[in-house]
KEFI-715711 format. One record per residue (C-alpha): x negated, z, y; residue in three letters. Coordinates in steps of 0.5 Angstrom, whole numbers, plus 500, padded with zeros to 3 digits. Example, Ala and Ser with C-alpha at 12.3 -4.5 7.8 and 13.67 -1.06 7.14 Angstrom:
2
{rec {475; 516; 491}; 'ALA'},
{rec {473; 514; 498}; 'SER'},
//
This chain:
361
{rec {549; 781; 118}; 'UNK'},
{rec {546; 775; 115}; 'UNK'},
{rec {546; 768; 118}; 'UNK'},
{rec {552; 764; 115}; 'UNK'},
{rec {549; 757; 115}; 'UNK'},
{rec {553; 751; 114}; 'UNK'},
{rec {560; 755; 114}; 'UNK'},
{rec {563; 751; 119}; 'UNK'},
{rec {562; 743; 118}; 'UNK'},
{rec {565; 741; 125}; 'UNK'},
{rec {560; 746; 129}; 'UNK'},
{rec {559; 742; 136}; 'UNK'},
{rec {553; 744; 141}; 'UNK'},
{rec {555; 750; 146}; 'UNK'},
{rec {552; 749; 153}; 'UNK'},
{rec {547; 755; 154}; 'UNK'},
{rec {551; 761; 158}; 'UNK'},
{rec {551; 768; 159}; 'UNK'},
{rec {551; 772; 154}; 'UNK'},
{rec {558; 773; 152}; 'UNK'},
{rec {561; 780; 151}; 'UNK'},
{rec {566; 782; 146}; 'UNK'},
{rec {570; 788; 145}; 'UNK'},
{rec {574; 790; 139}; 'UNK'},
{rec {578; 796; 139}; 'UNK'},
{rec {582; 796; 133}; 'UNK'},
{rec {585; 802; 129}; 'UNK'},
{rec {579; 802; 125}; 'UNK'},
{rec {580; 810; 122}; 'UNK'},
{rec {588; 810; 121}; 'UNK'},
{rec {589; 811; 114}; 'UNK'},
{rec {593; 806; 110}; 'UNK'},
{rec {594; 799; 111}; 'UNK'},
{rec {593; 799; 118}; 'UNK'},
{rec {586; 801; 118}; 'UNK'},
{rec {585; 797; 112}; 'UNK'},
{rec {587; 791; 116}; 'UNK'},
{rec {583; 792; 122}; 'UNK'},
{rec {577; 793; 118}; 'UNK'},
{rec {578; 787; 115}; 'UNK'},
{rec {579; 783; 121}; 'UNK'},
{rec {573; 785; 124}; 'UNK'},
{rec {569; 783; 119}; 'UNK'},
{rec {572; 776; 119}; 'UNK'},
{rec {571; 776; 126}; 'UNK'},
{rec {563; 778; 125}; 'UNK'},
{rec {563; 772; 121}; 'UNK'},
{rec {565; 767; 127}; 'UNK'},
{rec {561; 770; 132}; 'UNK'},
{rec {555; 769; 127}; 'UNK'},
{rec {557; 762; 126}; 'UNK'},
{rec {558; 761; 133}; 'UNK'},
{rec {551; 764; 135}; 'UNK'},
{rec {547; 759; 131}; 'UNK'},
{rec {548; 755; 137}; 'UNK'},
{rec {545; 756; 144}; 'UNK'},
{rec {551; 761; 145}; 'UNK'},
{rec {549; 769; 144}; 'UNK'},
{rec {555; 774; 144}; 'UNK'},
{rec {554; 782; 144}; 'UNK'},
{rec {560; 785; 140}; 'UNK'},
{rec {562; 792; 142}; 'UNK'},
{rec {567; 795; 136}; 'UNK'},
{rec {570; 802; 136}; 'UNK'},
{rec {576; 806; 134}; 'UNK'},
{rec {582; 805; 139}; 'UNK'},
{rec {585; 811; 138}; 'UNK'},
{rec {592; 812; 139}; 'UNK'},
{rec {593; 814; 146}; 'UNK'},
{rec {592; 810; 153}; 'UNK'},
{rec {587; 815; 155}; 'UNK'},
{rec {583; 813; 149}; 'UNK'},
{rec {583; 806; 151}; 'UNK'},
{rec {582; 807; 158}; 'UNK'},
{rec {575; 811; 156}; 'UNK'},
{rec {574; 805; 152}; 'UNK'},
{rec {574; 800; 158}; 'UNK'},
{rec {570; 805; 163}; 'UNK'},
{rec {567; 799; 167}; 'UNK'},
{rec {562; 804; 169}; 'UNK'},
{rec {560; 806; 162}; 'UNK'},
{rec {560; 799; 158}; 'UNK'},
{rec {561; 794; 164}; 'UNK'},
{rec {566; 788; 164}; 'UNK'},
{rec {568; 785; 157}; 'UNK'},
{rec {569; 777; 157}; 'UNK'},
{rec {574; 778; 151}; 'UNK'},
{rec {578; 784; 148}; 'UNK'},
{rec {581; 784; 141}; 'UNK'},
{rec {586; 790; 142}; 'UNK'},
{rec {591; 794; 138}; 'UNK'},
{rec {599; 793; 138}; 'UNK'},
{rec {600; 799; 141}; 'UNK'},
{rec {604; 798; 147}; 'UNK'},
{rec {601; 804; 152}; 'UNK'},
{rec {594; 801; 150}; 'UNK'},
{rec {596; 794; 151}; 'UNK'},
{rec {598; 796; 158}; 'UNK'},
{rec {591; 799; 160}; 'UNK'},
{rec {588; 793; 156}; 'UNK'},
{rec {592; 788; 160}; 'UNK'},
{rec {591; 792; 168}; 'UNK'},
{rec {584; 792; 166}; 'UNK'},
{rec {584; 784; 164}; 'UNK'},
{rec {588; 783; 171}; 'UNK'},
{rec {582; 786; 175}; 'UNK'},
{rec {577; 783; 171}; 'UNK'},
{rec {579; 776; 168}; 'UNK'},
{rec {578; 778; 161}; 'UNK'},
{rec {581; 775; 156}; 'UNK'},
{rec {586; 779; 151}; 'UNK'},
{rec {587; 778; 144}; 'UNK'},
{rec {592; 782; 141}; 'UNK'},
{rec {591; 780; 133}; 'UNK'},
{rec {597; 784; 129}; 'UNK'},
{rec {604; 784; 131}; 'UNK'},
{rec {608; 787; 137}; 'UNK'},
{rec {613; 786; 143}; 'UNK'},
{rec {609; 783; 149}; 'UNK'},
{rec {615; 782; 154}; 'UNK'},
{rec {612; 787; 159}; 'UNK'},
{rec {605; 784; 158}; 'UNK'},
{rec {606; 776; 157}; 'UNK'},
{rec {606; 774; 165}; 'UNK'},
{rec {598; 774; 165}; 'UNK'},
{rec {595; 768; 163}; 'UNK'},
{rec {589; 771; 160}; 'UNK'},
{rec {594; 774; 155}; 'UNK'},
{rec {593; 771; 147}; 'UNK'},
{rec {598; 774; 143}; 'UNK'},
{rec {596; 771; 136}; 'UNK'},
{rec {601; 774; 131}; 'UNK'},
{rec {608; 775; 134}; 'UNK'},
{rec {615; 777; 132}; 'UNK'},
{rec {620; 773; 129}; 'UNK'},
{rec {624; 772; 135}; 'UNK'},
{rec {618; 768; 138}; 'UNK'},
{rec {617; 762; 132}; 'UNK'},
{rec {625; 762; 131}; 'UNK'},
{rec {626; 756; 133}; 'UNK'},
{rec {620; 753; 130}; 'UNK'},
{rec {621; 756; 123}; 'UNK'},
{rec {628; 753; 123}; 'UNK'},
{rec {625; 746; 124}; 'UNK'},
{rec {620; 747; 119}; 'UNK'},
{rec {626; 750; 114}; 'UNK'},
{rec {631; 744; 116}; 'UNK'},
{rec {625; 739; 115}; 'UNK'},
{rec {623; 742; 108}; 'UNK'},
{rec {630; 742; 105}; 'UNK'},
{rec {634; 736; 108}; 'UNK'},
{rec {641; 735; 105}; 'UNK'},
{rec {642; 742; 102}; 'UNK'},
{rec {647; 748; 103}; 'UNK'},
{rec {646; 753; 108}; 'UNK'},
{rec {648; 760; 106}; 'UNK'},
{rec {647; 767; 110}; 'UNK'},
{rec {648; 773; 105}; 'UNK'},
{rec {649; 780; 108}; 'UNK'},
{rec {647; 786; 104}; 'UNK'},
{rec {648; 791; 108}; 'UNK'},
{rec {655; 790; 111}; 'UNK'},
{rec {652; 786; 117}; 'UNK'},
{rec {650; 792; 120}; 'UNK'},
{rec {643; 789; 121}; 'UNK'},
{rec {641; 782; 122}; 'UNK'},
{rec {634; 779; 123}; 'UNK'},
{rec {633; 774; 129}; 'UNK'},
{rec {632; 768; 124}; 'UNK'},
{rec {639; 770; 121}; 'UNK'},
{rec {642; 771; 128}; 'UNK'},
{rec {639; 765; 131}; 'UNK'},
{rec {642; 761; 125}; 'UNK'},
{rec {649; 764; 125}; 'UNK'},
{rec {649; 763; 133}; 'UNK'},
{rec {647; 756; 134}; 'UNK'},
{rec {647; 752; 127}; 'UNK'},
{rec {654; 749; 125}; 'UNK'},
{rec {657; 749; 117}; 'UNK'},
{rec {653; 755; 115}; 'UNK'},
{rec {657; 759; 109}; 'UNK'},
{rec {656; 766; 110}; 'UNK'},
{rec {657; 772; 104}; 'UNK'},
{rec {657; 779; 103}; 'UNK'},
{rec {654; 783; 097}; 'UNK'},
{rec {657; 786; 094}; 'UNK'},
{rec {664; 784; 095}; 'UNK'},
{rec {662; 777; 093}; 'UNK'},
{rec {657; 778; 089}; 'UNK'},
{rec {660; 773; 084}; 'UNK'},
{rec {659; 767; 089}; 'UNK'},
{rec {652; 769; 091}; 'UNK'},
{rec {650; 769; 084}; 'UNK'},
{rec {653; 762; 083}; 'UNK'},
{rec {650; 760; 090}; 'UNK'},
{rec {643; 763; 087}; 'UNK'},
{rec {645; 758; 081}; 'UNK'},
{rec {645; 752; 085}; 'UNK'},
{rec {640; 747; 086}; 'UNK'},
{rec {642; 744; 092}; 'UNK'},
{rec {643; 751; 096}; 'UNK'},
{rec {639; 755; 101}; 'UNK'},
{rec {639; 762; 101}; 'UNK'},
{rec {638; 766; 107}; 'UNK'},
{rec {638; 774; 106}; 'UNK'},
{rec {640; 777; 113}; 'UNK'},
{rec {635; 782; 113}; 'UNK'},
{rec {628; 783; 111}; 'UNK'},
{rec {627; 790; 109}; 'UNK'},
{rec {625; 792; 102}; 'UNK'},
{rec {632; 794; 100}; 'UNK'},
{rec {635; 787; 101}; 'UNK'},
{rec {628; 784; 097}; 'UNK'},
{rec {630; 789; 091}; 'UNK'},
{rec {638; 787; 092}; 'UNK'},
{rec {636; 779; 091}; 'UNK'},
{rec {631; 781; 086}; 'UNK'},
{rec {637; 785; 082}; 'UNK'},
{rec {642; 779; 083}; 'UNK'},
{rec {636; 774; 081}; 'UNK'},
{rec {636; 777; 074}; 'UNK'},
{rec {643; 777; 073}; 'UNK'},
{rec {644; 770; 075}; 'UNK'},
{rec {639; 768; 069}; 'UNK'},
{rec {634; 765; 073}; 'UNK'},
{rec {634; 762; 081}; 'UNK'},
{rec {635; 755; 082}; 'UNK'},
{rec {637; 755; 090}; 'UNK'},
{rec {632; 756; 095}; 'UNK'},
{rec {631; 763; 097}; 'UNK'},
{rec {629; 764; 104}; 'UNK'},
{rec {624; 769; 106}; 'UNK'},
{rec {621; 773; 111}; 'UNK'},
{rec {613; 775; 113}; 'UNK'},
{rec {615; 782; 111}; 'UNK'},
{rec {616; 779; 104}; 'UNK'},
{rec {608; 776; 104}; 'UNK'},
{rec {606; 782; 107}; 'UNK'},
{rec {608; 787; 101}; 'UNK'},
{rec {605; 782; 096}; 'UNK'},
{rec {599; 787; 094}; 'UNK'},
{rec {599; 786; 087}; 'UNK'},
{rec {600; 780; 081}; 'UNK'},
{rec {607; 784; 080}; 'UNK'},
{rec {610; 783; 088}; 'UNK'},
{rec {608; 776; 087}; 'UNK'},
{rec {611; 775; 081}; 'UNK'},
{rec {617; 778; 084}; 'UNK'},
{rec {617; 772; 089}; 'UNK'},
{rec {616; 767; 085}; 'UNK'},
{rec {622; 770; 081}; 'UNK'},
{rec {627; 769; 087}; 'UNK'},
{rec {624; 761; 088}; 'UNK'},
{rec {622; 764; 095}; 'UNK'},
{rec {620; 759; 100}; 'UNK'},
{rec {617; 765; 105}; 'UNK'},
{rec {616; 764; 112}; 'UNK'},
{rec {609; 767; 115}; 'UNK'},
{rec {604; 766; 120}; 'UNK'},
{rec {599; 765; 116}; 'UNK'},
{rec {597; 762; 109}; 'UNK'},
{rec {590; 763; 106}; 'UNK'},
{rec {589; 757; 102}; 'UNK'},
{rec {584; 760; 097}; 'UNK'},
{rec {584; 752; 093}; 'UNK'},
{rec {579; 749; 099}; 'UNK'},
{rec {573; 748; 099}; 'UNK'},
{rec {571; 751; 106}; 'UNK'},
{rec {575; 757; 104}; 'UNK'},
{rec {571; 758; 097}; 'UNK'},
{rec {565; 758; 101}; 'UNK'},
{rec {567; 763; 106}; 'UNK'},
{rec {569; 768; 100}; 'UNK'},
{rec {561; 767; 098}; 'UNK'},
{rec {558; 768; 105}; 'UNK'},
{rec {564; 774; 105}; 'UNK'},
{rec {560; 777; 099}; 'UNK'},
{rec {553; 776; 101}; 'UNK'},
{rec {554; 779; 108}; 'UNK'},
{rec {559; 785; 106}; 'UNK'},
{rec {556; 786; 098}; 'UNK'},
{rec {563; 785; 096}; 'UNK'},
{rec {568; 780; 094}; 'UNK'},
{rec {573; 778; 098}; 'UNK'},
{rec {579; 783; 097}; 'UNK'},
{rec {583; 779; 092}; 'UNK'},
{rec {590; 781; 095}; 'UNK'},
{rec {589; 781; 102}; 'UNK'},
{rec {584; 776; 103}; 'UNK'},
{rec {588; 773; 109}; 'UNK'},
{rec {586; 779; 114}; 'UNK'},
{rec {578; 777; 114}; 'UNK'},
{rec {580; 770; 114}; 'UNK'},
{rec {585; 770; 120}; 'UNK'},
{rec {579; 774; 124}; 'UNK'},
{rec {575; 768; 122}; 'UNK'},
{rec {580; 763; 125}; 'UNK'},
{rec {583; 767; 131}; 'UNK'},
{rec {575; 769; 133}; 'UNK'},
{rec {573; 762; 133}; 'UNK'},
{rec {578; 759; 137}; 'UNK'},
{rec {578; 764; 143}; 'UNK'},
{rec {570; 765; 142}; 'UNK'},
{rec {569; 758; 142}; 'UNK'},
{rec {573; 756; 147}; 'UNK'},
{rec {570; 761; 152}; 'UNK'},
{rec {564; 759; 151}; 'UNK'},
{rec {566; 752; 153}; 'UNK'},
{rec {570; 753; 159}; 'UNK'},
{rec {569; 761; 161}; 'UNK'},
{rec {574; 764; 165}; 'UNK'},
{rec {578; 756; 165}; 'UNK'},
{rec {580; 757; 158}; 'UNK'},
{rec {587; 757; 157}; 'UNK'},
{rec {589; 753; 151}; 'UNK'},
{rec {585; 746; 148}; 'UNK'},
{rec {589; 744; 142}; 'UNK'},
{rec {582; 741; 140}; 'UNK'},
{rec {580; 747; 137}; 'UNK'},
{rec {584; 748; 131}; 'UNK'},
{rec {583; 754; 126}; 'UNK'},
{rec {577; 752; 122}; 'UNK'},
{rec {579; 755; 115}; 'UNK'},
{rec {587; 754; 115}; 'UNK'},
{rec {592; 751; 120}; 'UNK'},
{rec {591; 750; 127}; 'UNK'},
{rec {594; 755; 132}; 'UNK'},
{rec {600; 753; 136}; 'UNK'},
{rec {600; 757; 143}; 'UNK'},
{rec {606; 756; 147}; 'UNK'},
{rec {607; 760; 155}; 'UNK'},
{rec {613; 763; 156}; 'UNK'},
{rec {613; 760; 163}; 'UNK'},
{rec {608; 756; 167}; 'UNK'},
{rec {602; 759; 167}; 'UNK'},
{rec {604; 765; 163}; 'UNK'},
{rec {600; 769; 157}; 'UNK'},
{rec {601; 765; 151}; 'UNK'},
{rec {604; 767; 144}; 'UNK'},
{rec {602; 763; 138}; 'UNK'},
{rec {608; 760; 135}; 'UNK'},
{rec {605; 756; 129}; 'UNK'},
{rec {609; 758; 123}; 'UNK'},
{rec {608; 756; 116}; 'UNK'},
{rec {613; 756; 109}; 'UNK'},
{rec {610; 758; 102}; 'UNK'},
{rec {613; 756; 096}; 'UNK'},
{rec {613; 761; 091}; 'UNK'},
{rec {615; 757; 085}; 'UNK'},
{rec {619; 760; 078}; 'UNK'},
{rec {613; 757; 075}; 'UNK'},
{rec {608; 762; 078}; 'UNK'},
{rec {604; 757; 082}; 'UNK'},
{rec {605; 757; 090}; 'UNK'},
{rec {605; 751; 095}; 'UNK'},
{rec {604; 750; 102}; 'UNK'},
{rec {610; 746; 104}; 'UNK'},
{rec {609; 742; 110}; 'UNK'},
{rec {613; 739; 115}; 'UNK'},
{rec {616; 732; 113}; 'UNK'},
{rec {615; 727; 119}; 'UNK'},
//
């Protein structure tokens, strides 16, 4: 891989340390989106390693397909064959995380899980980092951001499945927020259409599945133009793979809650795209550019922290993510594993543009 001189503008001098051993065991060979995401994440992580290696610190990276079973992971983490890794980036497979977590406790290895999953069985390990978590983990922060951005508006929960299922975010609102209206489709479609046309309203679908999104789009077409703010979920962003998908969110005037948003307008991101092309002989993926950026940011954060503090690294907030926003880690309990509670909201405006919604002070 070619050197990436000048990619990071705030590179600090790192102390001379022994070589840091990094294991990256993700579902690289899996067909479809999961395998694609893993490969692109790994490319971004390699760029972070290369950027950090320009100082005195050196790294060795061992990458392999994670397989599907606990036995597959045990083989990859065989200490007799591969020695002990300082940091392991692993898959969201729960049985495999269990193996990695046991390995971490035995050897003091840092564990980072880049994509989704439930972590209650593993989070007591202070070396465990859940990088992208479930809605439940960042729901209070998401609600705080929503209220800050849309203060003074009327909030309304809209159920499209008869209340059979409800998202953690909507469930939190229904339980703890007073004065929120609740409407059901199709029995109250007329009222929902009126609400969608009200610029002073905030519409929160109770679910994030594709059918709910399709139903909301159908109602948006009926009301002749959405003026209300329609709150969207991380799954909505993750389903955006084409320009048509993005335009659909714009038709909804959607305010999409998500944990990561690649702002391609920033100069440093444009430089990242140029370096990506130089190193991998192809353009940064247009619709899925967040994956290599996510790999770069999370890799840079954790590897730099380990380089400075070795096993003592826990959560030094000075390490902001260099391409996008800071990673906000919180422990479940005292000295337990960390979850990333950072949450953003992206407004897909009806004029076809997007903007990152900031927290009002």
